C-alpha positions in Angstrom: 12.4 49.3 -41.6 9.7 48.8 -40.0 8.8 47.2 -36.9 6.4 46.3 -34.4 5.9 44.7 -31.0 3.3 42.6 -30.3 2.2 42.0 -26.2 1.9 38.0 -26.1 1.6 38.1 -22.2 3.4 39.8 -19.1 6.4 38.1 -19.7 6.4 37.5 -23.5 7.0 40.1 -26.8 6.8 39.2 -30.3 8.8 41.8 -32.5 8.1 41.9 -36.3 10.3 43.7 -38.4 10.2 44.0 -42.5 13.4 45.0 -44.1 12.6 46.7 -47.5 13.9 45.0 -50.7 16.6 47.8 -51.6 18.3 46.9 -49.1 17.8 43.1 -49.2 19.3 43.5 -52.6 22.4 45.4 -51.3 23.2 43.0 -48.7 22.7 40.0 -51.4 25.0 41.8 -53.7 27.8 42.8 -50.9 27.7 38.7 -49.8 28.3 37.2 -53.4 31.0 39.8 -53.9 32.9 38.6 -50.9 31.8 35.3 -52.1 33.1 35.9 -55.5 36.6 37.2 -54.5 37.5 33.7 -52.5 35.4 31.1 -54.0 37.3 27.8 -55.3 35.9 26.9 -58.2 37.4 24.1 -60.6 38.7 25.3 -64.2 38.6 29.1 -62.4 41.2 31.0 -60.6 40.2 32.5 -57.2 38.0 35.5 -57.6 37.7 35.5 -61.4 34.7 32.9 -61.4 31.4 34.5 -63.3 29.1 35.5 -61.2 26.3 33.7 -62.6 28.1 30.2 -61.7 28.4 31.8 -58.3 24.8 32.6 -57.7 24.1 29.0 -58.6 26.5 27.6 -56.4 26.1 29.4 -53.6 23.0 30.7 -53.2 22.6 28.8 -49.5 25.6 30.1 -48.2 24.6 34.1 -49.3 21.3 33.5 -47.5 23.2 32.4 -44.2 25.1 35.0 -44.3 22.8 37.4 -45.6 20.3 36.6 -42.8 22.7 36.5 -40.3 24.2 39.9 -41.0 21.1 41.6 -41.0 19.5 40.0 -38.0 22.6 41.8 -36.4 21.8 44.9 -38.1 18.3 45.1 -37.0 17.0 42.8 -33.9 18.9 44.4 -31.1 18.1 47.9 -32.4 14.2 47.6 -32.8 14.9 46.0 -29.0 16.4 48.4 -28.2 14.8 51.6 -29.2 11.1 49.6 -28.3 13.0 49.3 -24.8 13.2 45.8 -24.6 15.1 44.0 -22.2 15.1 40.0 -23.4 16.1 37.5 -20.3 17.1 34.8 -22.7 18.0 34.7 -26.6 15.4 35.7 -29.0 14.1 33.0 -30.8 13.8 33.8 -34.6 11.2 32.7 -37.3 11.6 34.3 -40.8 10.9 34.2 -44.3 12.8 33.0 -47.4 15.1 35.6 -48.1 14.5 36.3 -51.8 16.2 38.7 -54.2 13.9 41.8 -55.0 11.6 40.9 -52.0 11.6 42.4 -48.4 12.5 40.3 -45.7 10.0 39.6 -42.7 11.2 37.7 -39.8 9.7 38.1 -35.8 11.6 37.0 -32.3 9.8 35.9 -29.8 11.9 37.5 -26.5 10.7 36.9 -22.7 11.1 39.5 -20.8 10.7 40.7 -16.8 7.0 41.1 -15.4 6.2 44.5 -14.4 5.8 44.3 -10.6 3.9 46.7 -9.0 4.1 45.4 -5.4 1.5 45.5 -2.8 0.4 44.1 0.2 3.6 43.0 1.6 3.3 44.3 5.4 1.0 42.4 7.9 1.2 38.9 5.5 -0.2 36.1 7.9 2.0 33.4 8.6 2.7 30.5 11.1 5.6 29.4 12.7 6.3 26.3 14.5 6.9 26.0 18.0 10.4 24.7 19.3 9.6 22.6 21.8 12.3 20.4 23.4 12.4 16.4 22.1 14.4 14.5 24.8 13.0 11.2 22.7 15.1 12.3 19.8 18.0 13.3 22.1 17.6 9.3 23.6 17.3 7.6 20.2 20.9 9.7 19.2 22.4 8.4 22.9 20.9 4.8 21.6 22.2 5.3 17.9 25.7 5.7 19.2 25.8 2.9 21.8 24.5 1.0 18.9 27.7 2.0 16.7 30.2 1.5 19.8 28.7 -2.1 20.9 30.9 -5.3 20.9 30.2 -8.8 19.8 30.4 -11.2 22.5 29.7 -14.9 22.0 26.6 -16.3 23.6 26.3 -19.8 25.3 25.0 -22.7 23.5 21.7 -22.8 24.9 21.3 -19.3 23.5 18.2 -18.8 21.5 18.7 -17.1 18.1 16.7 -13.8 18.0 16.9 -10.2 16.4 19.9 -8.1 17.0 21.7 -11.8 17.5 24.8 -12.1 14.6 25.0 -15.6 13.9 27.7 -17.7 11.8 26.3 -20.2 9.2 27.2 -23.2 7.3 24.8 -23.4 4.4 23.7 -25.1 1.3 20.7 -23.5 -1.3 19.2 -24.9 -4.4 16.6 -24.3 -6.9 15.3 -27.6 -8.7 15.8 -26.5 -12.6 18.2 -24.3 -12.0 21.5 -25.9 -11.2 23.4 -22.7 -11.8 21.8 -21.2 -8.7 23.2 -23.8 -6.1 25.4 -22.4 -3.5 27.6 -23.7 -0.4 29.1 -21.2 2.3 30.8 -21.9 5.2 31.0 -19.4 8.3 28.3 -16.9 6.7 27.9 -14.0 9.0 23.7 -13.3 9.5 22.6 -10.1 10.9 19.1 -11.6 12.5 16.4 -8.8 12.1 18.5 -6.9 9.4 16.7 -8.0 6.2 19.3 -7.6 4.2 18.9 -12.1 2.8 16.2 -13.4 1.0 12.5 -12.3 2.6 12.3 -15.1 5.5 15.5 -16.2 5.6 16.6 -14.6 9.0 12.8 -15.3 10.5 14.1 -19.0 9.6 16.9 -18.6 12.2 14.9 -17.2 15.5 14.4 -19.7 17.9 17.4 -22.0 16.7 20.4 -22.6 18.7 24.3 -23.5 18.1 24.6 -26.8 16.5 21.2 -26.8 15.4 20.7 -27.8 11.9 17.4 -27.0 9.4 15.9 -27.3 6.6 13.3 -25.0 4.8 12.0 -23.8 1.5 11.1 -20.0 0.8 9.8 -18.4 -2.2 12.3 -16.6 -4.1 11.1 -12.6 -4.7 10.7 -10.7 -7.4 14.2 -8.9 -8.5 15.9 -12.0 -7.8 19.0 -12.2 -9.6 17.9 -14.5 -11.9 14.7 -13.4 -13.4 13.8 -16.8 -14.7 14.3 -18.3 -10.9 12.2 -15.3 -9.7 8.8 -17.2 -8.0 10.5 -20.4 -7.5 11.2 -22.4 -4.3 14.4 -22.4 -3.0 15.8 -25.1 -0.6 18.2 -23.8 2.3 20.1 -26.2 4.7 21.3 -24.2 7.7 23.6 -25.5 10.4 24.2 -22.7 13.5 28.0 -22.3 13.8 28.3 -19.7 16.4 25.9 -17.0 18.3 27.3 -13.4 19.2 25.3 -10.8 21.1 25.8 -7.1 21.0 26.8 -6.4 24.2 26.2 -2.2 24.4 28.5 0.0 26.7 26.9 1.9 29.3 25.6 5.6 29.1 28.3 6.7 31.8 31.3 9.2 32.2 33.4 6.9 30.3 31.2 6.5 27.4 31.1 10.3 27.1 34.9 10.8 27.1 35.3 8.8 23.3 32.9 11.6 22.0 35.6 14.6 22.8 36.1 16.7 25.6 33.6 16.0 27.9 33.8 14.9 31.4 30.3 13.4 32.3 27.5 11.9 30.1 25.9 15.0 31.8 27.8 17.3 29.6 27.7 14.9 26.4 23.7 15.4 26.6 24.0 19.1 27.4 26.0 19.6 24.1 23.3 17.2 22.6 20.3 19.3 23.6 22.3 22.6 22.3 23.2 20.9 19.1 19.3 20.0 18.4 18.0 23.2 19.7 20.6 25.3 17.2 19.7 22.7 14.6 15.9 22.8 15.2 15.6 26.6 15.4 17.9 26.7 11.8 14.8 24.9 10.7 11.6 26.4 12.1 13.2 30.1 11.3 13.9 28.6 7.2 10.4 27.5 7.0 9.3 30.7 8.6 10.8 32.4 5.3 9.7 29.9 3.0 6.0 30.4 4.2 6.4 34.1 4.1 7.4 34.5 0.8 4.8 32.2 -0.3 2.2 34.4 1.5 3.6 37.2 -0.4 3.5 35.7 -4.0 -0.3 34.8 -3.2 -0.7 38.8 -2.1 1.3 39.2 -6.1 0.3 36.4 -8.3 2.8 37.1 -11.2 3.9 34.9 -14.6 7.2 34.3 -15.1 9.8 33.5 -18.2 10.0 30.1 -18.6 13.7 30.4 -19.6 14.3 31.9 -16.0 12.4 28.5 -14.6 14.5 26.2 -16.6 17.8 27.8 -15.3 16.2 27.3 -12.3 15.6 23.7 -12.5 19.2 23.0 -13.6 20.1 24.9 -10.7 18.2 22.5 -8.2 18.7 19.3 -10.5 22.3 20.1 -10.5 22.3 21.0 -6.2 20.3 17.7 -5.5 23.3 15.5 -7.9 25.8 16.8 -5.8 24.5 15.8 -2.4 23.3 12.8 -3.2 26.9 12.0 -4.9 28.3 12.8 -1.1 25.7 10.3 0.4 27.3 7.8 -2.4 23.2 7.8 -4.3 22.1 8.9 -7.1 18.8 10.1 -8.9 17.9 6.3 -10.0 17.8 5.1 -6.4 15.3 8.1 -5.6 13.5 6.6 -8.7 14.0 9.5 -10.7 15.4 11.1 -13.9 16.3 14.5 -14.8 13.4 15.0 -16.6 11.0 13.4 -14.2 12.9 15.6 -11.8 12.0 18.6 -13.9 8.8 17.7 -14.3 8.1 17.2 -10.6 9.9 20.2 -9.4 8.8 22.7 -11.9 6.1 24.4 -10.0 8.5 24.5 -6.8 11.3 26.2 -9.2 8.7 28.6 -10.6 7.8 30.0 -7.2 11.6 30.4 -6.2 12.0 32.6 -9.3 8.6 34.4 -8.5 10.2 34.7 -5.2 13.2 36.3 -5.9 11.8 38.8 -8.6 9.1 39.7 -5.8 11.7 40.4 -3.5 13.9 42.1 -5.8 11.1 44.6 -6.0 11.1 44.8 -2.7 14.7 45.8 -2.6 13.9 48.6 -5.1 10.4 50.0 -2.8 12.4 50.1 0.2 15.6 51.5 -1.2 17.6 48.9 0.7 21.5 49.6 0.3 24.3 47.7 2.4 26.7 49.2 4.6 30.5 48.4 4.4 30.1 46.9 7.8 27.0 44.7 6.4 29.4 43.6 4.1 32.2 43.1 6.4 29.7 41.0 8.8 28.9 38.8 5.7 33.0 37.8 5.0 33.1 37.2 9.0 30.7 34.7 8.5 31.8 32.9 5.4 35.5 32.7 6.9 33.6 30.5 10.3 36.3 32.4 12.5 39.4 31.6 10.5 41.4 34.7 10.0 43.7 33.8 7.3 40.7 32.8 5.4 39.1 35.9 6.3 41.7 38.0 4.2 41.7 35.8 1.5 37.5 36.2 1.0 38.3 39.8 1.3 41.0 39.9 -1.3 38.8 37.8 -3.5 35.9 40.0 -3.2 37.9 43.3 -3.8 39.6 42.1 -7.0 36.3 40.6 -8.4 33.3 43.0 -8.8 30.7 40.3 -10.3 31.2 38.4 -6.7 31.1 41.2 -5.1 27.8 42.1 -6.8 26.4 38.9 -6.4 27.2 39.0 -2.0 25.7 42.4 -1.8 22.5 41.3 -4.1 22.4 38.4 -1.3 22.5 40.6 1.7 20.1 43.2 0.2 17.6 39.9 -0.5 18.2 38.6 3.4 17.1 42.3 4.8 14.3 42.2 2.3 13.0 39.2 3.7 13.8 40.2 7.2 11.7 42.9 6.9 8.8 40.8 5.3 8.8 39.1 8.5 9.5 41.7 10.8 6.2 43.1 9.7 4.3 40.2 9.1 1.5 38.8 11.7 2.5 35.7 13.1 1.1 32.7 14.6 3.0 29.9 16.7 1.5 26.7 16.4 2.8 23.1 17.3 4.6 21.3 14.5 1.9 18.4 14.3 -0.5 21.3 13.3 1.9 22.0 10.7 2.3 18.5 9.6 -1.2 17.7 9.4 -1.9 20.6 7.1 
C-alpha cells in the first residue's frame, strides 16, 4: 500500500492511498465467495449458482462491499501512521474498483491548526465605565406605573387624546369590495397605540363622547386583502365612551405591591442594586469578548470549516429556543436558517478561534482545576439550593464526560481571567464604544 499526504492548508490535508492489484483481486474474490453462499437466483439452490452468473448479477454489490472494507482496513491505519487526527468524518473520492487494477482513492480531512501562541500578555483592551443611570430607573418605575394603571371614565366634554381608551361604534366599507364591509359596536381602541389602519387613531383625536365622524383612509400595503390595498376605505365612527389612564402614585403603598418593601425608597434602592449588577455583568462580558478579539488579532489562525458549522448550528438552536420563550420565531426577525448562517458565519468562526486559542493558553500556562474550584462551580450551579447541590455532585461524579466538560469550562474561565489580568485596560464612556 502506498500512502502520500498533501498539505492543502493549515487545517486541511489530503491523504492519497493506492492499494496494489493483487490485494484488490483477493478482496474481490472473497466478496464474491460470500455473496455466492447467500445469493438467491431463480433455478439454483442457495450456494449453487455458478460464479460467472454471480459476477454478472452482483458486481455492484461486490464493489460496494470491497470498497467499504478497503477503506476500513487502510484509511485509519494511514491516518494513524501519519499522526493525523481528523476533527470530522473524511470526505472520500475514489477511482472505480476493477479486478486486475490497483485501487486508488483520496480522503480529504480537516485537522486542528497548530497554534504557536504569542503576545497574549499586555493586550490593549477598552472597557466601558459603569455609570449610574437614574433615567433608566425612572423609566422602569414609569413602566411599572403603566402596568398598574386603572381606566376611569372621562367626563362628556373630554377631548380624545393619545393614551385614552375609547369605546366606539363604527362601520367600514370599500367601494368595489363588498366582502370588506363590516360593522361593530363597542369596539375598544387605545388611541396612540398604532394597532389599527394607519391614520385611524389620529382621526379620533379631538373628538368627544356622542360625536360622529366620517372619513376616508387609504388601505396600506400588506392589507389582508391584497387587491384592496391602496384603495379608499370609508369609515363612520361614533364615540360611545372615553376612559383615561389613572396612574398610581409612586408612594410607599405602590412599593408594597411588589414585594417585601416598606417604602418607595426601598423599592428604588433594590432597582438601583439590580441595575448595577446587571450592567456590571454586561460590561464584564463585553470586556471578555474584546480581550478574545484582541487575542485573535495577535494570533490569526485558520479554523476547520466543520467546527464553524457546528458552532453555527449551536448558535442557531440557542436563538430559536430564546425566541420560542418570547413567543417569537426566526421568521419574525426576517431570517431563515440559511440566512442566519450566512449572516453570522464570521462570528461563529471567531468563537471557534477564541476557543482554540484559550485551549492553547490553558496548555501553555499549565492551568489546572482543584477540587475546591470544582466544588465552587457546583455551588454556583446549585444557586444556594442544598438538595440541588447534592444531586449536581452525584451527577458529575457518575458522568465522566460531563465532569470533563465542566473542568474544561473552568480552565477556559481561568485562562480568560489570566488574559484580562495581564491586559492593559482603558476605561471609556459607553458613548465612545457605541460611536466606535
